[in-house]
NUTI-932405 format. One record per residue (C-alpha): residue number from 1; residue in one letter; chain; x, y, z. Coordinates in steps of 0.001 Angstrom, whole numbers, plus 524288, in hexadecimal, padded with zeros to 5 digits. Example, Ala and Ser with C-alpha at 12.3 -4.5 7.8 and 13.67 -1.06 7.14 Angstrom:
2
<1 'a' 'A' <8300C 7EE6C 81E78>>
<2 's' 'A' <83566 7FBDC 81BE4>>
***
This chain:
411
<1 'm' 'A' <CFA72 7AE5B ED808>>
<2 'a' 'A' <CF9FD 79FEA ED917>>
<3 'k' 'A' <CF295 79900 EE20A>>
<4 'v' 'A' <CFB69 790EE EEB20>>
<5 'l' 'A' <CF60F 7823C EEE24>>
<6 'a' 'A' <CFF57 77CA7 EF9AE>>
<7 'i' 'A' <CFC84 76CB9 EF878>>
<8 'a' 'A' <CFDF3 76861 F0765>>
<9 'n' 'A' <CFB83 75C57 F0F76>>
<10 'q' 'A' <D051C 75ACF F1A37>>
<11 'k' 'A' <D01EA 74B95 F19DC>>
<12 'g' 'A' <D0A48 745BB F0E6C>>
<13 'g' 'A' <D04AE 73B94 F04C8>>
<14 'c' 'A' <CF94F 742FE F0191>>
<15 'g' 'A' <CFD6D 74501 EF3A7>>
<16 'k' 'A' <CFF70 75420 EF709>>
<17 't' 'A' <D0B9B 755BE EEC2A>>
<18 't' 'A' <D0336 74D71 EE31D>>
<19 'v' 'A' <CF7EA 756BC EE3BF>>
<20 'a' 'A' <D018D 76290 EE324>>
<21 'i' 'A' <D0769 75E0B ED665>>
<22 'n' 'A' <CFAD7 75949 ECF4D>>
<23 'l' 'A' <CF361 7652B ED345>>
<24 's' 'A' <CFEF0 76D88 ECF34>>
<25 'a' 'A' <CFE97 76664 EC242>>
<26 'c' 'A' <CEF54 766A1 EBFDA>>
<27 'l' 'A' <CEF09 77591 EC2AA>>
<28 's' 'A' <CF917 777C7 EB8E6>>
<29 'm' 'A' <CF0F9 76FC3 EAFFF>>
<30 'q' 'A' <CE5E3 77928 EB37D>>
<31 'g' 'A' <CED4F 784C3 EACBB>>
<32 'k' 'A' <CF176 7899D EBB5E>>
<33 'r' 'A' <CFF04 78C56 EBBD7>>
<34 't' 'A' <D045B 78334 EC7DD>>
<35 'l' 'A' <D12AD 783A2 ED056>>
<36 'l' 'A' <D12CD 776B7 ED936>>
<37 'v' 'A' <D1C16 77A64 EE2C5>>
<38 'd' 'A' <D2115 77056 EEC76>>
<39 'm' 'A' <D243A 772B9 EF9C7>>
<40 'd' 'A' <D26BB 764B0 EFCB4>>
<41 'p' 'A' <D349A 7619F EFEF7>>
<42 'q' 'A' <D33A6 754F2 EFB59>>
<43 'g' 'A' <D30F5 75AF4 EED13>>
<44 'h' 'A' <D24EE 752BD EE8B8>>
<45 'c' 'A' <D1F59 75ADA EDF00>>
<46 'g' 'A' <D2BCC 75A8F ED6E0>>
<47 'l' 'A' <D2D3C 74D1B ED873>>
<48 'g' 'A' <D1E2B 74C65 ED2B8>>
<49 'l' 'A' <D203A 755EA EC7B6>>
<50 'a' 'A' <D2DF7 74EC8 EC380>>
<51 'v' 'A' <D3637 759DE EC6B1>>
<52 'p' 'A' <D4352 753BB EC8B5>>
<53 'e' 'A' <D486F 7579A ED63F>>
<54 'e' 'A' <D564D 7582B ED03A>>
<55 'q' 'A' <D5429 76210 EC86A>>
<56 'v' 'A' <D4CC4 76B04 ED275>>
<57 'e' 'A' <D56B6 77597 ED2E4>>
<58 'q' 'A' <D4D68 77E71 EDBC8>>
<59 's' 'A' <D4171 77A6C EE3B3>>
<60 'i' 'A' <D3711 78321 EEA97>>
<61 'y' 'A' <D41CE 781C4 EF4CE>>
<62 'd' 'A' <D4A58 78CBB EF019>>
<63 'v' 'A' <D3EE8 795D9 EEE3B>>
<64 'l' 'A' <D3979 7940E EFB7D>>
<65 's' 'A' <D4885 7951F F01BD>>
<66 'r' 'A' <D4D5B 7A0CA EFA7B>>
<67 's' 'A' <D5057 7AB50 F0252>>
<68 'd' 'A' <D47E2 7B884 F03DB>>
<69 'd' 'A' <D4EE5 7BFD2 EFA8C>>
<70 't' 'A' <D4F2F 7B587 EEF77>>
<71 'p' 'A' <D4554 7B799 EE50F>>
<72 'v' 'A' <D3C38 7ABD9 EE437>>
<73 'n' 'A' <D410D 7A46E ED720>>
<74 'm' 'A' <D3671 79984 ED3AF>>
<75 'e' 'A' <D3ADF 79651 EC55E>>
<76 'k' 'A' <D4588 78EAF ECAA5>>
<77 'v' 'A' <D3BE6 7879F ED27A>>
<78 'i' 'A' <D3137 783C4 EC98A>>
<79 'w' 'A' <D2F5A 777F5 EC09D>>
<80 'q' 'A' <D26DD 777C2 EB588>>
<81 'i' 'A' <D1E21 76C67 EB655>>
<82 'g' 'A' <D14C8 76D60 EAB8C>>
<83 'k' 'A' <D0D45 778EE EA6A8>>
<84 'n' 'A' <D073A 7818E EB17A>>
<85 'f' 'A' <D0E71 779D2 EBB7E>>
<86 'd' 'A' <D1B9D 77C88 EC35A>>
<87 'l' 'A' <D221F 776B7 ECDF4>>
<88 'a' 'A' <D2AE5 77CAA ED947>>
<89 'p' 'A' <D308B 7707F EDD44>>
<90 'a' 'A' <D35F6 76D26 EED79>>
<91 's' 'A' <D420E 76825 EF083>>
<92 'l' 'A' <D4629 75F20 EFC22>>
<93 'e' 'A' <D4BD0 76E24 EFFED>>
<94 'l' 'A' <D3F62 77161 F045B>>
<95 'a' 'A' <D405B 769F0 F10EE>>
<96 'a' 'A' <D497E 7731D F15F5>>
<97 'f' 'A' <D4226 77E4A F1329>>
<98 'e' 'A' <D3A3F 77DEC F212B>>
<99 'q' 'A' <D470C 77E0E F29BD>>
<100 'q' 'A' <D4F48 788FC F1F74>>
<101 'f' 'A' <D4363 792E0 F230D>>
<102 'a' 'A' <D3F63 78F75 F3124>>
<103 'g' 'A' <D3D1D 79B2E F37E0>>
<104 'm' 'A' <D3E72 7A30F F2AF2>>
<105 'p' 'A' <D33D5 7ACF9 F29DA>>
<106 'g' 'A' <D2AFB 7ACFF F1EC6>>
<107 'r' 'A' <D2EB9 79C5B F1C34>>
<108 'e' 'A' <D21E9 797CA F19DE>>
<109 'm' 'A' <D1F85 7A400 F0F13>>
<110 'r' 'A' <D2ADD 79FDA F06A2>>
<111 'l' 'A' <D22AF 798AB EFD1D>>
<112 'k' 'A' <D182F 7A1AA EFC1A>>
<113 'n' 'A' <D212C 7ABD6 EF7EA>>
<114 'v' 'A' <D2828 7A205 EED87>>
<115 'l' 'A' <D1844 79F77 EE83A>>
<116 'd' 'A' <D1666 7B084 EE868>>
<117 's' 'A' <D215B 7AF33 EDF5A>>
<118 'v' 'A' <D1A62 7A6FE ED4D7>>
<119 'a' 'A' <D0E54 7A8DD ED7E6>>
<120 'd' 'A' <D0A3B 7AF28 ECAD4>>
<121 'k' 'A' <D0FFF 7A3AF EC4C2>>
<122 'y' 'A' <D05CA 79869 EC7A2>>
<123 'd' 'A' <CF7AD 798A6 ECA0B>>
<124 'y' 'A' <CF9D8 78CE2 ED452>>
<125 'c' 'A' <D04DA 78AA2 EDDEA>>
<126 'v' 'A' <D03C0 77D1A EE47D>>
<127 'i' 'A' <D0E50 77917 EEF3F>>
<128 'd' 'A' <D0F66 76A24 EF358>>
<129 'c' 'A' <D1222 76B81 F0228>>
<130 'p' 'A' <D19EA 7639F F0A5D>>
<131 'p' 'A' <D11FA 7596E F122F>>
<132 'a' 'A' <D16E8 75EC5 F1DED>>
<133 'v' 'A' <D1407 76BA0 F25D4>>
<134 's' 'A' <D1F37 77421 F2391>>
<135 'l' 'A' <D2684 782A0 F1DF1>>
<136 'l' 'A' <D241B 77CCE F10F1>>
<137 't' 'A' <D15D4 7790E F1440>>
<138 'f' 'A' <D12F9 78630 F1AE9>>
<139 'n' 'A' <D19B4 78B97 F0E3F>>
<140 'a' 'A' <D10B9 785A1 F0648>>
<141 'l' 'A' <D0480 78912 F0C3E>>
<142 'r' 'A' <D09B0 797B0 F0D87>>
<143 'a' 'A' <D099F 79962 F00E7>>
<144 'a' 'A' <CFD09 79272 EFE6B>>
<145 'n' 'A' <CF08B 798A6 EFA21>>
<146 'a' 'A' <CE8D1 78A1E EFC3F>>
<147 'v' 'A' <CEC6B 77D14 F01DA>>
<148 'i' 'A' <CE844 7711A EFC27>>
<149 'i' 'A' <CE8EA 763EA F0546>>
<150 'p' 'A' <CE9D1 756EB EFBED>>
<151 'v' 'A' <CE500 74E2B F0569>>
<152 'e' 'A' <CE472 73E02 F0456>>
<153 't' 'A' <CD6E7 73860 F052D>>
<154 'g' 'A' <CDE93 73014 F10FE>>
<155 'y' 'A' <CE03B 72FC3 F218B>>
<156 'f' 'A' <CEDA4 735FE F21F2>>
<157 's' 'A' <CEB55 74128 F1754>>
<158 'v' 'A' <CDE6B 745A8 F2067>>
<159 'h' 'A' <CE868 747DE F2B74>>
<160 'g' 'A' <CEFA8 74EE6 F2144>>
<161 'l' 'A' <CE5B6 757A0 F1D53>>
<162 'k' 'A' <CE3C8 75B7A F2D27>>
<163 'k' 'A' <CF0EE 75D25 F2F4D>>
<164 'q' 'A' <CF1FE 766BE F22A5>>
<165 'l' 'A' <CE710 76E0F F26E9>>
<166 'e' 'A' <CED2B 76FF7 F33A8>>
<167 't' 'A' <CF885 77516 F2E07>>
<168 'l' 'A' <CF13D 77F50 F25AA>>
<169 'e' 'A' <CE85A 78397 F3099>>
<170 'm' 'A' <CF74C 7866A F37ED>>
<171 'l' 'A' <CFB87 78F92 F2C8C>>
<172 'k' 'A' <CEFF2 79605 F2E24>>
<173 'k' 'A' <CF261 79A34 F3A54>>
<174 'q' 'A' <D0038 79E10 F39F1>>
<175 'c' 'A' <CFF2E 7A4A9 F2D03>>
<176 'g' 'A' <CF13A 7A8B4 F2BD5>>
<177 'q' 'A' <CF206 7A30B F1E16>>
<178 'e' 'A' <CE46A 79F83 F17E5>>
<179 'l' 'A' <CE57A 794A2 F0F89>>
<180 't' 'A' <CDBE6 78D32 F0679>>
<181 'i' 'A' <CDA4D 77D0A F0879>>
<182 'k' 'A' <CD5D5 77312 F0031>>
<183 'v' 'A' <CD830 76327 F00B6>>
<184 'v' 'A' <CD90A 75AC1 EF69E>>
<185 'a' 'A' <CD695 74D1B EF799>>
<186 'n' 'A' <CE13B 744F9 EF205>>
<187 'l' 'A' <CE626 736F4 EEFD7>>
<188 'y' 'A' <CD79F 73338 EF17E>>
<189 'd' 'A' <CD34D 723C3 EED42>>
<190 'v' 'A' <CC323 722AA EEC0A>>
<191 'r' 'A' <CC5CE 71374 EECE2>>
<192 't' 'A' <CC9C1 71568 EFD1C>>
<193 'k' 'A' <CC08B 71781 F075D>>
<194 'l' 'A' <CC9FA 71ED8 F0EB8>>
<195 'g' 'A' <CCACD 728FC F0239>>
<196 'r' 'A' <CBBF7 729B9 F01A1>>
<197 'e' 'A' <CBA9F 72C2B F0E9C>>
<198 'm' 'A' <CC3FD 73652 F10A7>>
<199 'l' 'A' <CC0E0 73D92 F048C>>
<200 'g' 'A' <CB38C 73EFA F096E>>
<201 'e' 'A' <CB72B 7422F F1752>>
<202 'm' 'A' <CBFCC 74CD2 F1247>>
<203 'r' 'A' <CB61E 7539B F089A>>
<204 'k' 'A' <CAC79 75380 F13C1>>
<205 'q' 'A' <CB5C3 75ABC F1DCD>>
<206 'f' 'A' <CBD0D 76342 F12A0>>
<207 'g' 'A' <CB405 7631F F07C5>>
<208 'h' 'A' <CB596 772A7 F05C5>>
<209 'l' 'A' <CC54B 7713B F0599>>
<210 'm' 'A' <CC601 763DF EFE07>>
<211 'f' 'A' <CC82D 7659B EEF22>>
<212 'q' 'A' <CBCEE 75F18 EE7CA>>
<213 't' 'A' <CC66B 75702 EDF43>>
<214 'y' 'A' <CCEAF 74CA7 EE71B>>
<215 'v' 'A' <CD9B0 745D4 EE238>>
<216 'n' 'A' <CD686 73779 EDF47>>
<217 'f' 'A' <CE43D 72D42 EE160>>
<218 'n' 'A' <CE950 72BD1 ED298>>
<219 'i' 'A' <CF506 72324 ECFE9>>
<220 'k' 'A' <CF766 72D18 EC559>>
<221 'i' 'A' <CFBD3 7370F ECE2D>>
<222 'k' 'A' <D05B1 72F5E ED5B9>>
<223 'e' 'A' <D0B18 72A1D EC8A4>>
<224 'g' 'A' <D0CA3 7383A EC23F>>
<225 's' 'A' <D13F9 73D0F ECE0B>>
<226 's' 'A' <D1C22 731AA ECF3E>>
<227 'l' 'A' <D1FDD 73558 EC0DF>>
<228 'g' 'A' <D20FF 74599 EC4F6>>
<229 'q' 'A' <D14B6 74720 EBE4E>>
<230 'a' 'A' <D0872 74EE2 EC0DB>>
<231 'i' 'A' <CFC40 7486B EBD7B>>
<232 's' 'A' <CF8EE 74FCB EB46B>>
<233 'e' 'A' <D044A 74D82 EAC2A>>
<234 'y' 'A' <D04FB 73E1A EAE5A>>
<235 'd' 'A' <CF7C9 73BB7 EAD58>>
<236 's' 'A' <CECCD 74398 EAAEC>>
<237 's' 'A' <CE237 73935 EA907>>
<238 's' 'A' <CE1CF 73504 EB5EF>>
<239 'm' 'A' <CD9EC 737C1 EC25F>>
<240 'g' 'A' <CE558 73F0C EC878>>
<241 'f' 'A' <CE61E 7484B EBDC7>>
<242 'k' 'A' <CD5DC 74A02 EBEB5>>
<243 'd' 'A' <CD788 74B40 ECBE0>>
<244 'f' 'A' <CE21D 7560E ECE4B>>
<245 's' 'A' <CDC27 75DFB EC07C>>
<246 'k' 'A' <CCE18 75D60 ECA91>>
<247 'l' 'A' <CD5A5 7631B ED585>>
<248 'a' 'A' <CDFA4 76E70 ECDE1>>
<249 'q' 'A' <CD1D8 772DA EC806>>
<250 'e' 'A' <CCB8B 77308 ED587>>
<251 'v' 'A' <CD7ED 77AEB EDB8B>>
<252 'i' 'A' <CD759 78430 ED009>>
<253 'k' 'A' <CC791 785F8 ED320>>
<254 'a' 'A' <CCB65 78783 EE208>>
<255 'f' 'A' <CD5AB 79076 EE236>>
<256 'e' 'A' <CD316 79AC6 ED655>>
<257 'p' 'A' <CCBFA 7A63F ED729>>
<258 'a' 'A' <CBEDE 7A164 ED3E7>>
<259 'v' 'A' <CBF21 79966 EE08C>>
<260 's' 'A' <CB1FC 79888 EE8F0>>
<261 'i' 'A' <CB4B1 79928 EF728>>
<262 'e' 'A' <CAE51 78C0A EFA93>>
<263 'n' 'A' <CB90E 78615 EF34C>>
<264 'v' 'A' <CC380 78A72 EFA8C>>
<265 'v' 'A' <CC5DC 78A65 F08CE>>
<266 'n' 'A' <CCE70 7928E F0F13>>
<267 'v' 'A' <CD24C 78F47 F1FA1>>
<268 'e' 'A' <CCFEA 79D06 F2373>>
<269 't' 'A' <CC90B 79C1C F3155>>
<270 'q' 'A' <CCC76 793E1 F3C4E>>
<271 'a' 'A' <CBFE4 78E03 F3AC5>>
<272 'v' 'A' <CC273 7877A F2D51>>
<273 'a' 'A' <CCE6F 7839C F3112>>
<274 'd' 'A' <CC8FE 77D25 F3D88>>
<275 'd' 'A' <CC098 777ED F36ED>>
<276 'l' 'A' <CC988 770CE F2CC7>>
<277 'm' 'A' <CCFD3 76A11 F37C5>>
<278 's' 'A' <CC4CC 7643F F3C90>>
<279 'k' 'A' <CC242 75F3B F2F7C>>
<280 'a' 'A' <CCE35 7592E F2D87>>
<281 'e' 'A' <CCD90 751F6 F3B4B>>
<282 's' 'A' <CC04B 74B5C F38A4>>
<283 'l' 'A' <CC5C2 74909 F2B15>>
<284 's' 'A' <CD263 741BF F328F>>
<285 'r' 'A' <CC898 73AAD F3C17>>
<286 'r' 'A' <CC1DD 7360D F2F8C>>
<287 'a' 'A' <CCDBE 7318C F2A1B>>
<288 'e' 'A' <CD096 7295C F3582>>
<289 'e' 'A' <CC416 722B3 F3667>>
<290 'l' 'A' <CC5C2 71E91 F294E>>
<291 'l' 'A' <CD2BA 71A1F F2C04>>
<292 'q' 'A' <CCD30 71196 F34A7>>
<293 'e' 'A' <CC3BF 70C2F F2E25>>
<294 's' 'A' <CCBFA 707B6 F2387>>
<295 'a' 'A' <CD70F 7029B F2D3C>>
<296 's' 'A' <CCB3E 6F97E F32C0>>
<297 't' 'A' <CC88E 6F659 F2527>>
<298 'l' 'A' <CD69F 6F2A8 F2198>>
<299 'g' 'A' <CD9F8 6ED37 F2DC4>>
<300 'k' 'A' <CEA84 6EC92 F3051>>
<301 'e' 'A' <CEB22 6EAD8 F1EAE>>
<302 'p' 'A' <CF36F 6F553 F187A>>
<303 'k' 'A' <CEA7D 6FEC0 F124B>>
<304 'i' 'A' <CEB1A 6FD13 F02A1>>
<305 'i' 'A' <CE3E8 706FD EFAF4>>
<306 'q' 'A' <CE39C 70497 EEC17>>
<307 'q' 'A' <CE76B 7115D EE55A>>
<308 'a' 'A' <CE7F4 7108D ED705>>
<309 'p' 'A' <CE02A 719FD ECF05>>
<310 'v' 'A' <CD247 71B97 ED17E>>
<311 'e' 'A' <CD059 71B24 EC37D>>
<312 'e' 'A' <CD82E 70F26 EC070>>
<313 'k' 'A' <CD4F5 7002D EC4CD>>
<314 'l' 'A' <CD866 6FB94 ECD9A>>
<315 'e' 'A' <CDF44 6ED64 ECA41>>
<316 'l' 'A' <CEA08 6EBF2 ED613>>
<317 'v' 'A' <CEAEE 6EF62 EE469>>
<318 'y' 'A' <CF6DE 6FA13 EE4E7>>
<319 'g' 'A' <CFC1C 6FC77 EF14D>>
<320 'v' 'A' <D021B 6F166 EFCB9>>
<321 't' 'A' <CFD3A 6E3B3 EFF6C>>
<322 'r' 'A' <D02F9 6D8FD F08A7>>
<323 't' 'A' <D0549 6CC59 F01F6>>
<324 'e' 'A' <D0B5D 6BF90 F063F>>
<325 'd' 'A' <D1803 6C418 F00E8>>
<326 'g' 'A' <D1923 6D22D F0794>>
<327 'i' 'A' <D130C 6DFB2 F044D>>
<328 'k' 'A' <D0F5D 6E158 EF553>>
<329 'f' 'A' <D0F2E 6EE64 EEF9F>>
<330 'l' 'A' <D0941 6F2ED EE2EC>>
<331 'a' 'A' <D08A8 7008C EDD80>>
<332 'd' 'A' <D03AC 70608 ED315>>
<333 'y' 'A' <D0E6A 70DE2 ECAE9>>
<334 'p' 'A' <D0B1C 70CD4 EBC51>>
<335 'h' 'A' <D14C5 715E4 EB686>>
<336 'a' 'A' <D2055 71364 EBFDF>>
<337 's' 'A' <D2CF7 70C38 EBBA5>>
<338 'q' 'A' <D3150 70721 ECA67>>
<339 'v' 'A' <D2A27 707AC ED5B6>>
<340 'c' 'A' <D3026 70301 EE1FE>>
<341 'v' 'A' <D2ACE 7004D EEFA7>>
<342 'a' 'A' <D33D6 705B4 EFC49>>
<343 'g' 'A' <D2F45 70463 F0934>>
<344 'd' 'A' <D334A 6FF56 F176C>>
<345 'f' 'A' <D35FF 6F303 F112C>>
<346 'n' 'A' <D4130 6F69A F0744>>
<347 'n' 'A' <D462A 70153 F0FC8>>
<348 'w' 'A' <D405E 70A7E F0779>>
<349 's' 'A' <D4875 707B3 EFC74>>
<350 'a' 'A' <D42DD 70EC7 EEF23>>
<351 'd' 'A' <D472C 703C4 EE591>>
<352 'a' 'A' <D4932 6F703 EEEA4>>
<353 't' 'A' <D3C2E 6F2DD EEAE6>>
<354 'p' 'A' <D35C1 6F4A9 EDE07>>
<355 'm' 'A' <D297D 6F213 EDA2F>>
<356 'n' 'A' <D24D2 6E964 ECEF5>>
<357 'r' 'A' <D1D45 6EF37 EC3DD>>
<358 'l' 'A' <D1045 6E66D EC0D9>>
<359 'd' 'A' <D0B7B 6E5CF EB33E>>
<360 'q' 'A' <D07C7 6F3E8 EAF6C>>
<361 'v' 'A' <CFB60 6F0F8 EA5CA>>
<362 'e' 'A' <CF4BC 6E5A8 EAFAB>>
<363 'k' 'A' <CF80B 6EBD5 EBC5A>>
<364 'n' 'A' <CF8B8 6F889 EBA43>>
<365 'g' 'A' <D05EE 6FB2F EBC34>>
<366 'a' 'A' <D070D 6F5F6 ECA41>>
<367 'w' 'A' <D134E 6F56F ED13F>>
<368 'e' 'A' <D160F 6E8C2 EDB31>>
<369 'v' 'A' <D1E8C 6E519 EE574>>
<370 't' 'A' <D1D51 6DC11 EF140>>
<371 'i' 'A' <D273E 6DDAB EFD02>>
<372 'p' 'A' <D284A 6D38C F0822>>
<373 'v' 'A' <D293A 6D96B F154E>>
<374 'e' 'A' <D2755 6D4DE F229B>>
<375 't' 'A' <D1B64 6DA99 F29EA>>
<376 'g' 'A' <D1CBB 6E8A9 F2E28>>
<377 'r' 'A' <D1780 6F6DB F2975>>
<378 'y' 'A' <D1EA3 6F9DC F1CEE>>
<379 'r' 'A' <D1EB3 709DB F1773>>
<380 'y' 'A' <D21BE 709DE F0861>>
<381 'r' 'A' <D2257 71345 EFB55>>
<382 'y' 'A' <D220C 71165 EEEA8>>
<383 'v' 'A' <D2D7E 71684 EE659>>
<384 'v' 'A' <D26B4 7192B ED82A>>
<385 'd' 'A' <D31E3 71C29 ECEDF>>
<386 'g' 'A' <D3A06 721EF ED8E0>>
<387 'a' 'A' <D2F24 72B01 EDFDD>>
<388 'w' 'A' <D2B25 72555 EEDC4>>
<389 'q' 'A' <D1BE2 7249F EF173>>
<390 'h' 'A' <D1331 71E33 EF92F>>
<391 'd' 'A' <D0A64 71438 EF496>>
<392 'p' 'A' <CFE20 71A8F EF09A>>
<393 'h' 'A' <CF62E 70DD2 EF2BA>>
<394 'n' 'A' <CF940 70BE1 F017C>>
<395 'n' 'A' <CF13A 71646 F0A19>>
<396 'y' 'A' <CFA0B 70FEF F15F0>>
<397 'v' 'A' <D02F7 71C87 F1624>>
<398 'e' 'A' <D0B8A 722CB F1F89>>
<399 's' 'A' <D1377 72FAE F1D28>>
<400 'n' 'A' <D23B8 72DB8 F1B07>>
<401 'p' 'A' <D2D94 739F0 F1FE5>>
<402 'y' 'A' <D2E55 73E89 F125E>>
<403 'g' 'A' <D1F53 74287 F1152>>
<404 'e' 'A' <D1BFB 7391A F0A89>>
<405 'l' 'A' <D1325 72BAD F0BB7>>
<406 'n' 'A' <D1A4B 71EE3 F0F96>>
<407 's' 'A' <D107B 71226 F0B64>>
<408 'v' 'A' <D0ECA 70862 F15C9>>
<409 'i' 'A' <D0A44 6FAEF F1743>>
<410 'e' 'A' <D09FF 6F13C F22DE>>
<411 'v' 'A' <D0AAE 6E1E5 F2113>>
***
């Protein structure tokens, strides 16, 4: 029977889909038959694995919404991505699922029933949950044996961890379901004080829940995603691949029969749940203290973080800076053919403000543009070969209505 892992965090921007894709790919490379199930209406798993949206005739929605007397036919849904690696893609129709099944008995068990029909064909089913508390999320959690919570080592993601634990406790009370909980630190940057401090605090508070493996910030992972490739396919020599390979090995060790009770923690009692919530609140308070310390150091200057790969030598300061001529944007996308910046300053036009590629040999494939603006606060995103993404080198972000992140600069 397949082990079902839900990758969940109510906060967007923590790298949840990236973890789901690359963990699935690395599990398959370990010889494990793996099915990745996309339960997010945005369909980013398909996008991140180069599945053409226009060619998806049936998605996970079609089997979830079938009538009760219709047999499950996953063959028409599943796409083969690689050896031992399949995908059940999502579609925008999933957004109507909650309204369609509101009030219907057994609505939260529909995904479990679907996955039970293919449980003997896979070793692992990995579910990418939407970044919200919804019927789709509850379907994923009801189907799961375990929940893996990716947590970025930053202030906002710590609060996301607290919210996710509250959701799991609510599920336990309503359904009496026991779930194994594991936490993985993601997008870790060893060069930032906040990152180092938060990883230390997370290990102190949740050491028994956390994977020993943490995933470093690595630009190769983002490049692979923009090209529709898992890191195992895009660059198997990168730090990103090494991190996800270690994580896959640790997952196998934790969730297969030889598991030690010391390595797996179930939310079995109210006392344990209360202890988790207390630790999450303590971690949130520590995050606020660190954020205030950072603010006192930075003053009113924009938060600019150098986040080039740890293993590469930094030659440029990527991110956003203020100059006499306006805002200077400097991005690192050496494999992109076109990079544009869109934001409040150009009515969010995807192609109105193209960036200029600097010399690829001397400047590591950097892209640059300077935009004259008046004093104010501006939100923006990069458009890399048509794919929208926030600036990975600016940790001043806010959520947008699409469950993703906008980067922010104040002038």
